[in-house]
C-alpha positions as CSV (number, residue, x, y, z in Angstrom):
1,X,168.4,15.5,45.4
2,X,166.9,18.4,47.3
3,X,167.6,16.8,50.7
4,X,171.2,16.2,49.7
5,X,171.6,19.8,48.6
6,X,170.1,20.9,51.9
7,X,172.5,18.7,53.9
8,X,175.5,20.1,51.9
9,X,174.4,23.6,52.7
10,X,174.1,22.7,56.4
11,X,177.5,21.1,56.3
12,X,179.1,24.3,54.9
13,X,177.3,26.4,57.6
14,X,178.5,24.1,60.4
15,X,182.1,24.3,59.1
16,X,182.1,28.1,58.8
17,X,180.5,29.5,62.0
18,X,180.1,33.2,62.6
19,X,183.1,34.8,64.4
20,X,182.0,36.7,67.4
21,X,184.7,39.2,68.4
22,X,184.9,40.7,71.9
23,X,184.5,44.4,72.3
24,X,187.9,45.9,73.1
25,X,186.7,47.9,76.1
26,X,184.9,44.9,77.6
27,X,188.0,42.8,77.1
28,X,190.2,45.4,78.7
29,X,188.0,45.5,81.7
30,X,187.9,41.7,82.0
31,X,191.6,41.5,81.7
32,X,192.0,44.1,84.4
33,X,190.0,41.9,86.8
34,X,192.0,38.8,85.9
35,X,195.3,40.7,86.5
36,X,194.1,41.8,89.9
37,X,193.1,38.2,90.8
38,X,196.6,37.1,89.9
39,X,198.3,39.9,91.8
40,X,196.2,39.1,94.9
41,X,197.5,35.5,94.8
42,X,201.1,36.0,93.7
43,X,202.0,39.4,95.1
44,X,199.7,39.8,98.1
45,X,199.7,36.1,99.1
46,X,196.0,35.8,99.4
47,X,194.8,32.1,99.0
48,X,192.8,31.7,95.9
49,X,190.1,30.0,97.9
50,X,189.6,33.3,99.7
51,X,189.0,35.3,96.5
52,X,185.6,35.5,94.9
53,X,184.9,37.0,91.5
54,X,181.6,38.3,90.2
55,X,179.5,37.6,93.3
56,X,175.8,38.4,92.9
57,X,174.6,39.6,96.2
58,X,170.8,39.7,96.8
59,X,169.2,42.8,98.1
60,X,167.1,43.1,101.3
61,X,163.9,41.7,99.8
62,X,165.7,39.0,97.7
63,X,164.2,40.5,94.5
64,X,167.3,41.6,92.8
65,X,171.0,40.8,92.7
66,X,173.9,43.2,92.7
67,X,177.3,42.2,91.3
68,X,180.6,42.8,93.1
69,X,183.7,42.4,90.9
70,X,186.0,40.9,93.5
71,X,185.5,40.0,97.1
72,X,188.5,39.1,99.3
73,X,188.3,37.4,102.7
74,X,191.3,38.2,104.9
75,X,192.2,38.1,108.6
76,X,191.6,41.9,108.6
77,X,188.1,41.7,107.2
78,X,186.3,41.4,103.9
79,X,187.2,43.7,101.0
80,X,184.7,44.4,98.3
81,X,186.4,45.7,95.1
82,X,185.2,47.4,92.0
83,X,187.8,47.3,89.1
84,X,187.8,50.0,86.5
85,X,190.2,50.3,83.5
86,X,189.2,53.9,82.7
87,X,191.6,56.5,81.3
88,X,191.5,60.3,81.3
89,X,190.6,62.7,84.1
90,X,187.9,61.7,86.5
91,X,186.1,64.2,88.7
92,X,183.1,64.3,91.0
93,X,179.9,66.1,89.7
94,X,178.7,69.2,91.5
95,X,175.8,67.3,93.1
96,X,178.1,64.4,94.0
97,X,175.8,61.8,92.4
98,X,178.1,60.9,89.5
99,X,181.6,60.7,88.3
100,X,182.6,62.6,85.2
101,X,185.2,61.0,82.9
102,X,187.0,63.4,80.5
103,X,188.6,61.5,77.6
104,X,190.8,62.5,74.7
105,X,190.2,60.3,71.6
106,X,192.5,60.6,68.6
107,X,191.2,60.2,65.0
108,X,193.7,58.0,63.1
109,X,192.7,59.5,59.8
110,X,192.8,63.3,60.6
111,X,195.3,62.8,63.5
112,X,193.2,65.3,65.5
113,X,191.9,64.7,69.0
114,X,188.4,65.0,70.3
115,X,187.6,65.6,74.0
116,X,184.3,64.5,75.5
117,X,182.8,63.9,78.9
118,X,181.2,60.6,79.9
119,X,179.0,60.5,83.0
120,X,179.0,57.5,85.3
121,X,177.1,56.7,88.5
122,X,179.1,57.4,91.7
123,X,181.1,54.2,91.7
124,X,182.3,54.5,95.3
125,X,178.8,55.2,96.7
126,X,177.3,52.3,94.8
127,X,180.1,49.9,96.0
128,X,179.5,51.0,99.6
129,X,175.8,50.1,99.2
130,X,176.7,46.7,97.8
131,X,179.2,46.1,100.6
132,X,176.4,46.8,103.1
133,X,174.1,44.3,101.2
134,X,176.9,41.7,101.4
135,X,177.1,42.2,105.2
136,X,173.4,41.9,105.6
137,X,173.4,38.7,103.5
138,X,176.1,37.2,105.7
139,X,174.2,38.2,108.8
140,X,171.2,36.3,107.5
141,X,173.4,33.3,107.1
142,X,174.8,33.4,110.6
143,X,178.2,35.0,109.7
144,X,177.8,37.9,112.2
145,X,180.8,40.2,111.5
146,X,180.9,43.8,112.8
147,X,180.7,46.6,110.3
148,X,184.3,47.6,110.9
149,X,185.4,44.3,109.1
150,X,184.0,45.4,105.8
151,X,186.0,47.6,103.4
152,X,185.1,49.1,100.0
153,X,187.8,49.7,97.4
154,X,187.6,51.1,93.9
155,X,190.7,50.0,92.0
156,X,191.7,52.2,89.0
157,X,194.3,50.1,87.2
158,X,195.0,52.3,84.2
159,X,198.2,54.5,84.6
160,X,196.5,57.1,82.4
161,X,193.8,57.8,84.9
162,X,193.9,61.2,86.7
163,X,191.8,62.1,89.7
164,X,190.8,65.6,90.7
165,X,191.2,66.6,94.3
166,X,187.6,65.8,95.2
167,X,188.2,62.1,94.5
168,X,192.0,61.9,95.2
169,X,191.3,62.4,98.9
170,X,189.1,59.4,99.2
171,X,191.1,56.6,100.8
172,X,188.8,53.9,99.3
173,X,190.0,54.8,95.8
174,X,193.1,52.9,94.8
175,X,194.9,54.6,91.9
176,X,197.7,53.1,89.8
177,X,200.3,54.7,92.1
178,X,198.6,53.4,95.2
179,X,198.1,49.9,93.9
180,X,201.4,48.4,95.2
181,X,200.7,49.8,98.7
182,X,197.2,48.3,98.5
183,X,198.7,44.8,97.7
184,X,201.2,45.2,100.5
185,X,198.5,46.0,103.0
186,X,196.9,42.6,102.3
187,X,200.1,40.7,103.0
188,X,200.3,38.6,106.1
189,X,203.7,38.7,107.8
190,X,205.3,35.7,109.5
191,X,205.1,37.5,112.9
192,X,201.4,38.1,112.2
193,X,200.8,34.4,111.5
194,X,202.5,33.4,114.8
195,X,200.6,36.1,116.8
196,X,197.2,35.1,115.4
197,X,197.8,31.5,116.3
198,X,198.5,32.2,120.0
199,X,196.8,35.6,120.7
200,X,193.0,35.8,121.0
201,X,191.3,37.7,118.1
202,X,189.7,40.3,120.4
203,X,193.3,41.4,121.3
204,X,194.7,41.4,117.8
205,X,191.6,43.0,116.3
206,X,191.5,40.4,113.6
207,X,188.9,37.9,112.6
208,X,189.0,34.6,114.5
209,X,189.3,31.3,112.7
210,X,185.7,30.4,113.4
211,X,184.5,33.8,112.1
212,X,186.5,33.4,108.9
213,X,185.1,29.9,108.3
214,X,181.5,31.1,108.9
215,X,182.1,34.0,106.4
216,X,183.7,31.7,103.9
217,X,180.9,29.2,104.1
218,X,178.3,32.0,103.5
219,X,180.4,33.5,100.6
220,X,180.6,30.0,99.0
221,X,176.8,29.9,98.8
222,X,176.5,33.2,96.8
223,X,176.1,32.6,93.1
224,X,178.0,34.1,90.3
225,X,177.2,34.5,86.6
226,X,177.1,31.7,84.0
227,X,179.5,32.4,81.0
228,X,179.0,31.5,77.4
229,X,182.3,31.4,75.3
230,X,181.5,32.0,71.7
231,X,183.5,31.2,68.6
232,X,185.8,34.2,68.0
233,X,186.5,35.0,71.6
234,X,183.4,36.8,72.8
235,X,182.0,36.0,76.2
236,X,178.5,36.6,77.4
237,X,177.6,36.6,81.1
238,X,174.2,35.9,82.4
239,X,171.9,32.9,83.3
240,X,171.9,29.7,81.4
241,X,168.2,28.8,80.7
242,X,168.7,25.5,78.9
243,X,167.7,23.4,75.9
244,X,165.3,20.4,75.8
245,X,168.2,18.1,74.9
246,X,170.6,19.4,77.5
247,X,169.1,18.6,80.8
248,X,171.5,18.9,83.7
249,X,171.7,19.3,87.4
250,X,173.6,22.6,88.2
251,X,174.7,21.2,91.6
252,X,176.6,18.4,89.9
253,X,177.6,20.0,86.6
254,X,180.2,22.8,86.3
255,X,180.7,23.3,82.5
256,X,179.7,22.2,79.1
257,X,182.2,21.8,76.2
258,X,180.9,21.9,72.6
259,X,182.9,19.8,70.1
260,X,182.3,20.7,66.4
261,X,183.0,19.2,63.1
262,X,184.8,22.0,61.2
263,X,186.3,20.0,58.3
264,X,184.5,20.8,55.0
265,X,185.6,17.5,53.5
266,X,184.3,15.3,56.3
267,X,181.2,17.5,56.6
268,X,180.4,17.0,52.9
269,X,181.1,13.2,53.2
270,X,178.7,12.9,56.1
271,X,176.1,14.9,54.1
272,X,176.3,12.5,51.1
273,X,175.9,9.6,53.5
274,X,172.6,11.1,54.8
275,X,173.7,12.7,58.0
276,X,173.1,16.3,59.2
277,X,175.8,18.2,61.2
278,X,175.9,17.5,64.9
279,X,177.6,19.0,68.0
280,X,178.8,16.8,70.7
281,X,178.3,18.4,74.2
282,X,180.3,17.0,77.1
283,X,179.0,17.9,80.5
284,X,181.7,17.9,83.2
285,X,181.2,17.1,86.8
286,X,181.5,19.8,89.5
287,X,184.6,19.1,91.6
288,X,185.7,16.3,89.3
289,X,189.0,17.9,88.1
290,X,191.9,15.5,88.1
291,X,195.5,15.4,87.1
292,X,195.0,13.5,83.9
293,X,191.3,13.9,83.0
294,X,188.1,15.5,84.3
295,X,185.1,13.4,85.4
296,X,182.0,13.9,83.2
297,X,178.3,13.7,83.9
298,X,177.1,13.0,80.4
299,X,177.8,13.4,76.7
300,X,174.9,14.5,74.4
301,X,174.7,15.1,70.6
302,X,172.5,18.0,69.4
303,X,171.8,19.5,66.0
304,X,174.3,22.1,65.0
305,X,171.5,24.7,64.8
306,X,169.9,23.7,68.2
307,X,169.0,26.9,70.1
308,X,170.5,27.4,73.5
309,X,168.5,29.8,75.7
310,X,170.6,32.2,77.7
311,X,169.5,35.4,79.6
312,X,172.3,38.0,79.2
313,X,173.0,40.1,82.3
314,X,170.8,43.2,82.4
315,X,168.4,41.9,79.7
316,X,164.8,41.0,80.1
317,X,164.5,38.6,77.2
318,X,166.3,35.3,76.6
319,X,168.8,35.1,73.8
320,X,168.7,32.1,71.4
321,X,172.3,31.0,70.6
322,X,173.0,28.3,68.1
323,X,175.0,25.4,69.4
324,X,177.4,25.8,66.4
325,X,178.5,29.2,67.7
326,X,179.3,28.1,71.2
327,X,182.7,26.8,72.4
328,X,181.8,26.2,76.1
329,X,179.4,27.3,78.9
330,X,180.7,27.8,82.4
331,X,178.0,27.1,85.0
332,X,177.9,29.0,88.4
333,X,177.0,27.4,91.6
């Protein structure tokens, strides 16, 4: 009787997972990146295969990786982009080492507003350093591009952002008003396409086809983050560490889908029959996307409370996430 009671409790837990809601500010920042990616394809005409999101570029000694939000490969060069959805007035600190964001927050209860300053690292200087790291990485992988072909851009997508004069003069900062011009600058005209096909690159000043292919090959080898999608919509980026029952080859697997039994009636019925809740994990093959279905590597059943080890970005300790809370895991290359 005790075992049956335990199984019924487990069935109820499996049918009622915790809801993990995404932080609104984190979601707004992620949405801003996704909107930029769409605009690059649909408005600027950049091929999606030439756009990279969340590249983790190793430093000089290969001991640490630095993330770049978006990297674009074009005929004009490589653009490294940092996307911010900040609002309020942004100014440069007196020592130039940080950006100061002045925000006005309204209290819905008292209808009064509070003004406070938030200090951030100098985003532009940090991005320039990461851009140089990217160039060094490409040089090590035989994609030898001159420094003039690397560009840093901080894109401030929020129309409620205001820059003071010290930052407004920086051409590398793309404000909401400058955003359409930035997209236009990435467009490739018909005349340019014809010219690049018949005029040598050293005359046009653009990257040659071979240089672009070398750069693309090197960029393809740079890893990104793994992403855990939780029940409720929250996403955690980091490194998937695994589980003893989920053994996979990252080179051949691209994602894992977790299928749950959420019906309380069926869950109770299985419990009475002597079964404990299970989660079916389908591992999909990298590059196996098709029109009607996607190729799979394997399908594994794990206990609903099986712990999946995952190292969140910026943390030094692995998180233990129950399989019952996970909807899917996207694996980077």
